[in-house]
N, C-alpha and C positions, 0 to 999 in steps of 0.2 A: 539196602533200602528197607525201610518198613512199611507196608502197606495197610490201610485201614478201610472198612466198607463204609464206616461211618464214624461220628464224632463220639457217640458214646463207646466206641473201641477204642478210639484216641485216648480219650478220659481216662478209661481203666485201665490201658496200657501205662500211662502217665503215672496213676495211682500204683500200680503195683511195682514199677520202676521206684518211684518215692519211697513207696516202704521199705522196699530193700535196703534203699540208699540209707535212709534212717535207722533202720536197724542195725545196719552194718556200722554207722557212726557210734551208735549206743554200745555195741559190741567193742569198738575200738579197733574193728579190723579194716576199716579203710580211713583216710585222713580227709578233712574238711576240704582241700584240694581236689581231692580226687572226685569226692560228692559234686564239687562246683564243676569239674570238667565234663561230668556227666549228664547234669541237669539243672543244677543250681545256678542259672546265669539269667542277666536281664534279658540277654538275646532269646534264650528260651521261654522266658515269661513273653516278650512280645509276640514270638512267633506263635505258641499256643493260644494265645489272646487273639491274636488276628484270624486264626484258624475257629476262634470261637469256643474254645474250652472255657467251661465254667469259672467264674470269679473265685470260688472256694479253692479250687485245684490251683491257681496263678497264685493266691495268697499263699499257699504252704511252699510253693517253689519260692516265692518272696522270702518266707522265713528260712529257708534253705541258703539262699543268697546271703541271710544276716549272720550265719554261725561264725563266719571269718570275724566277724566284730568282736564276739564273746572271746576266739582264741586271742586275738592281740590285745585284749585286757588280761589274757590268762584266767577267765572267768570259765568255770565248767559249762557245756552245754547239754548235758545230761537231763536237765529239767524240759529244757525246750525241745530237745529231740523225743522225750517221750511224750509231750503233749502233742508234737506233730505226727509220731506214731498213731496215737490215740484217734487223732482226727482223721487221718490217711485211711484207717480201719473203718472209721464210722462211715466216711465217704464211699469206700469200696463195696460196703454192704449195699448201697445203691445199685451198684452193676452185678449183682450177682446172676441177673439173668442175661447179661451181656456175653455173647460167646464169640470167639474167634472161630469161624467156620472153615476157612482155609491157613494155610501159612502165612504169618506175616512178616517173617523175616526173610528175604530174597536177596540175592544178589549181593551176598557177602565180599567184603575186599579188606585188605588190610593197606592202609597209606604208609609207604616207607619213607623214610628219611634218605636225601640224597648226599 
C-alpha cells in the first residue's frame, strides 16, 4: 500500500514514477506493455482524476496509453517519449518543495498465481 499525506505528494509520486517509465522506454529497458501495466491505463487516469490529480498529469498518463498505437503501426515512440519526459520534468519542478515526511511504501506483498 502507498499512503500520502496530501494530493501534492500523490502528484509528485505519480510524476516521479512516470518520469522513470518514460526514461526506461526511451532507453529500451522496458516494453510499452510493462509501462502500461505499471501506470499508463485508463483505469489509472480515472482513479487519479477522481482523487483530484491535476489535468496536466492525467494528460501525460493518457499520452502513455497511446504509445501502443505507435507500436501497432511500427512507428517510433522516441519523439513522443522525449516530449513527455520534458513535460514531466517541467511539472516535477513545481513540486520541489513537496517532501515525503514519512515512509509512503508500507505493507508490501507479492500476489502469487495459484
